[in-house]
N, C-alpha and C positions, 0 to 999 in steps of 0.2 A: 563619533564626531561630535563636537559640542561648539561648533560655529553656526551662524545663520546666514543665509543668502536672502537679500531683499530683491524683489522684482518688481520694477515699475514698468508699466505698460503706458507709454505717453503717446499721444496721437496729436495731429495737427501742429507739428514742431516746424519750425523754419531753421536752417543753418545760420548760426551766429558764432562769432568768436568771443570769448571770455578767458579771463586770467583765472587759472586754476591753481591748485596747491600740490598737484603731482609733481614728483621729482623730474619727470620727462613727460614730454607731450603724449597725450593719447591718440592712437590711431583710430579714426572713425572710419568703418567700412560699411557703407549702406548696402542693405540687402533687402530685396523685396519678399515678403512673407509667402507670397505666392509661389516662390521658387525654394521653399523650405527643403525639399528633396536635395537640391543642389547645395544647399548649406551644409546639410549632413554629410555630403560626399566630398566636401571641400576638406584637405588634410589639415588645414589651419584652425578648422573647428573641431577640437578634440577634448575639451574638458567637459567632464560628466555634469557639473552644475550647470553649464551652458545649455546642455541637451536637455536637462530636466526644465531648466526655464522656458526654452524654445517650445516643449511640448505643452508646458502649462499655458503659455500665451496662445498657442495654435487652438487648444481646447476652448480657452476663454472666448475667442474670436469665432468659434465654430467652424474651424477649418479642418478639424479632425474628429 
């Protein structure tokens, strides 16, 4: 694999609407990190890079 994945851990955000450059609107699905087991069980959460990013964030936050 020769691509990169950038992970940004942002905290203290508030919902806002801004014009983006995506060809279609992005769907934002809020999920509490304390329910990360439920996220892993969700069939829509299935990409390996997302799993890896979640594990890195949980480790950084001291949750695992």
